C-alpha positions in Angstrom: -3.4 0.4 -3.3 1.7 3.4 -10.2 0.5 3.2 -13.4 -0.6 0.2 -11.5 -2.6 2.5 -9.4 -5.2 -0.2 -9.4 -4.8 -1.5 -5.9 -8.4 -1.7 -5.3 -11.0 -2.8 -3.0 -14.7 -2.6 -2.5 -15.2 -2.0 1.2 -16.8 -3.6 4.0 -18.6 -2.6 7.1 -19.2 -5.7 9.2 -19.6 -5.6 12.9 -16.4 -7.5 13.7 -15.6 -7.2 17.3 -12.0 -8.1 17.2 -11.0 -5.7 14.5 -11.0 -1.9 14.9 -13.1 -0.2 12.3 -11.5 3.1 11.7 -14.2 5.5 12.8 -14.5 8.8 11.0 -15.1 12.2 12.4 -16.7 14.2 9.6 -16.4 17.4 11.6 -13.0 18.7 10.7 -12.6 18.4 6.9 -11.5 21.9 6.0 -7.8 21.1 6.1 -6.2 19.3 3.2 -6.3 16.1 5.3 -7.5 15.3 8.8 -5.9 12.5 10.8 -7.9 10.7 13.5 -6.7 8.6 16.4 -6.1 5.4 14.3 -3.5 7.3 12.2 -5.2 7.0 8.9 -5.9 10.4 7.1 -9.2 11.6 5.9 -8.9 13.0 2.3 -9.2 16.7 2.2 -10.6 19.1 -0.4 -7.6 18.4 -2.7 -8.9 14.9 -3.3 -10.1 14.0 -6.9 -13.5 15.4 -7.6 -15.2 12.0 -7.8 -14.1 11.0 -4.3 -16.8 11.7 -1.7 -16.1 13.8 1.4 -15.0 11.8 4.4 -13.1 9.0 2.5 -9.8 7.7 3.9 -6.4 7.7 2.2 -4.9 4.2 2.1 -2.0 2.7 0.2 -4.7 1.3 -2.1 -6.6 4.5 -2.9 -9.6 6.1 -1.3 -12.1 4.1 0.9 -15.1 4.7 3.0 -14.0 4.5 6.7 -16.2 1.5 7.3 -14.2 -0.4 4.7 -10.8 0.0 6.3 -10.4 -2.7 8.9 -7.7 -3.6 11.3 -6.3 -7.0 12.2 -4.7 -6.9 15.7 -1.6 -9.0 16.7 -2.6 -12.6 17.3 -5.6 -12.5 14.9 -5.8 -14.0 11.5 -7.7 -13.1 8.3 -9.1 -16.3 6.8 -9.4 -16.9 3.1 -13.2 -16.3 3.2 -12.9 -12.9 4.8 -13.7 -14.0 8.4 -11.4 -13.3 11.3 -9.9 -15.8 13.7 -9.1 -14.4 17.1 -6.2 -15.2 19.3 -8.3 -17.5 21.4 -9.3 -19.6 18.4 -12.8 -18.2 18.0 -13.9 -17.3 14.5 -16.3 -14.5 13.3 -19.5 -15.9 11.9 -19.6 -13.5 9.0 -17.1 -12.0 6.7 -16.8 -8.2 6.2 -18.4 -6.9 3.0 -18.0 -3.3 1.9 -21.3 -1.4 1.3 -19.6 1.5 -0.4 -17.6 2.1 -3.7 -14.0 3.0 -3.6 -11.6 4.9 -5.8 -8.1 4.6 -7.2 -5.6 7.3 -6.2 -6.5 9.1 -9.4 -10.2 9.1 -8.5 -11.4 6.3 -10.9 -14.4 4.5 -9.6 -13.7 0.8 -8.9 -16.3 -1.6 -10.2 -17.8 -4.4 -8.1 -15.3 -7.0 -9.3 -12.5 -4.9 -8.0 -11.2 -3.4 -11.2 -11.0 0.3 -12.2 -13.7 0.2 -14.8 -11.7 -2.4 -16.8 -9.0 0.2 -17.6 -5.9 -1.0 -19.3 -2.3 -0.1 -18.6 -2.3 2.5 -21.4 -5.3 4.2 -19.8 -3.6 4.1 -16.5 -0.5 5.7 -17.9 -2.6 8.5 -19.4 -4.3 9.1 -16.1 -1.0 9.1 -14.3 0.3 11.7 -16.8 -2.7 13.9 -16.4 -2.8 13.8 -12.6 1.0 14.4 -12.0 1.0 17.5 -14.1 -1.6 19.1 -11.8 -0.6 21.2 -8.8 -1.2 18.3 -6.4 0.4 14.9 -6.8 -1.6 11.8 -5.7 -1.0 8.2 -6.3 2.1 6.0 -7.2 4.8 8.4 -8.2 7.8 6.2 -8.8 8.2 2.4 -8.7 10.6 -0.4 -9.6 9.1 -3.8 -10.5 9.8 -7.2 -12.0 7.5 -9.7 -13.7 7.8 -13.5 -13.9 6.0 -16.1 -16.1 5.4 -18.3 -13.0 5.1 -16.7 -9.5 7.2 -15.3 -6.7 7.5 -17.0 -3.3 9.0 -14.2 -1.2 10.3 -10.7 -1.2 12.4 -9.0 1.5 13.3 -5.3 1.4 15.3 -3.3 3.9 15.4 0.5 4.0 15.9 3.4 6.4 13.2 5.7 7.7 13.9 9.2 6.2 13.5 12.5 8.1 10.0 13.9 8.4 9.0 16.4 5.7 9.9 19.9 6.6 6.5 21.2 5.5 3.1 20.1 6.9 0.4 20.5 4.3 -1.7 17.5 5.2 0.2 15.3 2.8 0.6 11.5 3.0 3.7 9.5 2.0 4.1 5.8 1.6 7.2 3.7 0.9 6.9 -0.1 0.3 7.7 -3.3 -1.6 4.7 -5.4 -2.7 3.2 -8.2 -4.8 0.4 -8.0 -7.4 -1.0 -10.2 -10.2 -0.4 -8.8 -13.7 -3.4 -10.7 -15.1 -5.9 -9.7 -12.4 -5.4 -6.3 -10.9 -7.6 -6.8 -7.9 -5.3 -7.2 -4.9 -2.0 -6.1 -3.5 -0.1 -7.2 -0.4 2.5 -4.8 1.0 4.5 -3.9 4.1 4.3 -0.1 4.3 6.3 2.7 5.9 3.7 5.4 6.2 3.5 9.1 7.1 0.2 10.9 7.6 0.8 14.6 8.3 1.8 15.8 10.9 3.5 12.4 11.5 5.2 10.5 13.1 6.3 7.7 10.8 4.8 4.3 11.3 4.9 0.8 9.7 1.9 -1.5 9.0 1.2 -4.5 6.9 -1.7 -4.2 4.4 -3.8 -6.5 2.3 -6.3 -5.2 -0.3 -8.9 -6.3 -1.3 -10.7 -9.4 -0.1 -14.4 -8.7 -0.6 -13.5 -5.2 -1.3 -12.0 -4.5 2.2 -8.6 -2.9 3.0 -7.0 -4.7 5.9 -4.3 -3.2 8.0 -2.2 -4.7 10.8 -1.8 -2.6 14.0 0.6 0.3 13.1 3.9 0.6 14.9 5.5 4.0 15.4 9.1 4.3 14.0 11.7 7.1 14.0 13.9 8.6 11.4 17.1 6.6 11.0 15.5 3.3 12.1 16.0 0.3 9.8 12.8 -1.1 8.3 12.5 -4.7 7.0 9.4 -5.6 5.0 8.8 -9.1 4.0 6.0 -11.0 2.1 6.4 -14.8 2.3 4.4 -17.8 1.0 3.0 -20.0 3.7 2.7 -23.0 1.3 5.2 -25.7 0.3 7.8 -24.8 -2.3 7.0 -25.0 -6.0 3.3 -24.0 -6.0 2.3 -21.4 -8.6 -0.6 -20.3 -6.4 -0.5 -20.1 -2.6 -3.7 -19.0 -0.8 -1.9 -17.8 2.4 0.9 -15.3 2.9 2.7 -13.7 5.8 3.3 -9.9 5.6 5.8 -8.5 8.2 6.6 -4.8 8.7 9.5 -4.7 11.2 11.6 -1.9 12.8 14.9 -3.8 13.1 16.3 -1.0 15.2 13.8 -1.4 18.0 12.7 -5.0 17.4 9.1 -4.1 17.1 7.0 -5.5 14.2 3.4 -5.8 13.0 2.2 -8.8 11.0 -0.6 -10.1 8.9 -0.4 -13.9 9.5 -1.6 -16.3 6.9 -3.4 -13.5 5.1 -5.3 -14.7 1.9 -4.3 -14.1 -1.7 -7.9 -14.1 -2.8 -7.1 -16.1 -5.9 -4.3 -13.9 -7.0 -1.0 -15.3 -8.4 1.8 -13.0 -7.2 3.8 -12.8 -10.5 4.4 -9.0 -10.2 7.0 -8.0 -7.7 7.6 -4.4 -6.6 11.0 -3.8 -5.0 10.4 -0.1 -4.2 7.4 2.2 -4.5 6.9 5.8 -3.6 3.2 6.7 -3.3 2.0 10.1 -2.2 -1.1 12.2 -1.7 -1.4 16.0 -1.4 2.1 16.9 -2.5 2.0 20.5 -3.5 5.6 21.5 -3.0 9.0 19.8 -2.8 9.2 20.4 0.9 6.2 18.1 1.3 8.6 15.1 0.7 10.9 13.8 3.4 13.6 16.3 4.3 16.3 14.4 2.4 16.7 13.5 -1.3 16.1 9.7 -1.6 15.4 6.3 0.0 17.5 3.3 -0.9 16.0 -0.2 -0.7 18.0 -3.4 -0.5 15.8 -6.1 -2.0 15.9 -9.9 -2.3 13.3 -11.5 -4.5 12.7 -15.3 -4.5 11.0 -17.6 -7.0 8.2 -20.0 -6.2 10.8 -22.6 -5.2 12.0 -20.1 -2.6 15.3 -19.7 -4.5 16.9 -16.3 -4.5 16.7 -14.7 -8.0 20.2 -13.2 -8.7 19.0 -11.0 -11.6 15.3 -10.2 -11.2 15.2 -8.0 -14.3 14.0 -4.9 -12.4 12.2 -2.3 -14.5 12.1 1.4 -13.5 8.8 3.2 -13.8 9.8 6.9 -13.1 7.7 9.9 -12.4 5.8 11.1 -15.5 7.5 13.8 -17.5 6.3 17.3 -16.5 5.3 16.2 -13.0 4.4 19.2 -10.9 5.9 20.2 -8.5 9.2 19.6 -10.3 11.4 18.0 -7.7 14.5 15.7 -7.7 12.7 12.7 -9.2 14.8 9.7 -10.3 15.3 6.0 -10.0 18.6 4.0 -9.6 18.4 0.2 -10.1 20.8 -2.7 -9.6 20.0 -6.4 -9.0 19.7 -5.7 -5.2 19.8 -2.0 -4.6 16.8 0.3 -5.6 16.8 4.0 -4.9 13.8 6.3 -5.3 14.7 10.0 -5.5 12.5 13.1 -4.8 
């Protein structure tokens, strides 16, 4: 769920009939990562030492499989964590995670959703330490902007890259997203995701109401397809805080999309916008990245009045110096075009 590797969640294992709990098979964990039918990978032996065997890799770090839940099309995650089904019925209880979870760097997340109260400086040190190891895990490159009020919408368009030429059990995520600079508990994000051996897929994610990672039903996509990811306030214009948001991950080439409708912000004010993020797990060689050199995002960021921000003041957060493996890392930033290189 960057230096802002703090996309955390506590996990939940409720018996929610309308959601698919991502069941785990603990049998085949010898490979670097094992993918089961749902498409989410089980962390392999290259995971951080603190992360237990059998945990899942998500865009928000490592979670127990009972804490990664899916919202199907037509369902809605309510502000209190319950789920409303397409027929209007509502679950009687909200999902609550019974297991701890961990940041991409393996930091234990406390009950209130924070990584042990770590500050940005500590996160930077951890990022530096981890990326100089033989295996890269976590936010590698990102481009962000911060406002003193809040954002009302973000829309990003990018192209699905080729699949990696190597299959080492790695995981690759590309996405825009929103967070709260003052309360690093949650993140909302439309994600292009690749769990080895593929294929590419898109899904909308919300972490971490009551410590649970919520995923919309993934949609398979193909290299060359155009992806449009949007996060939009469902409230009237001008509000600093909106409790409900719509997250859409769409393949504009095929017309297929997957959505979290009116998904809750859990008290977060989205004043931290990410135009482009590359997050990876299990990268041990440059051929573990997609078999091209970069992905370019076209990004539109809107203020709380739903007005387009012509100059968002994007800030580049590049890969740490000395990152190993040493690949073609770099960031190119304009007001509307953001490119991550690898």
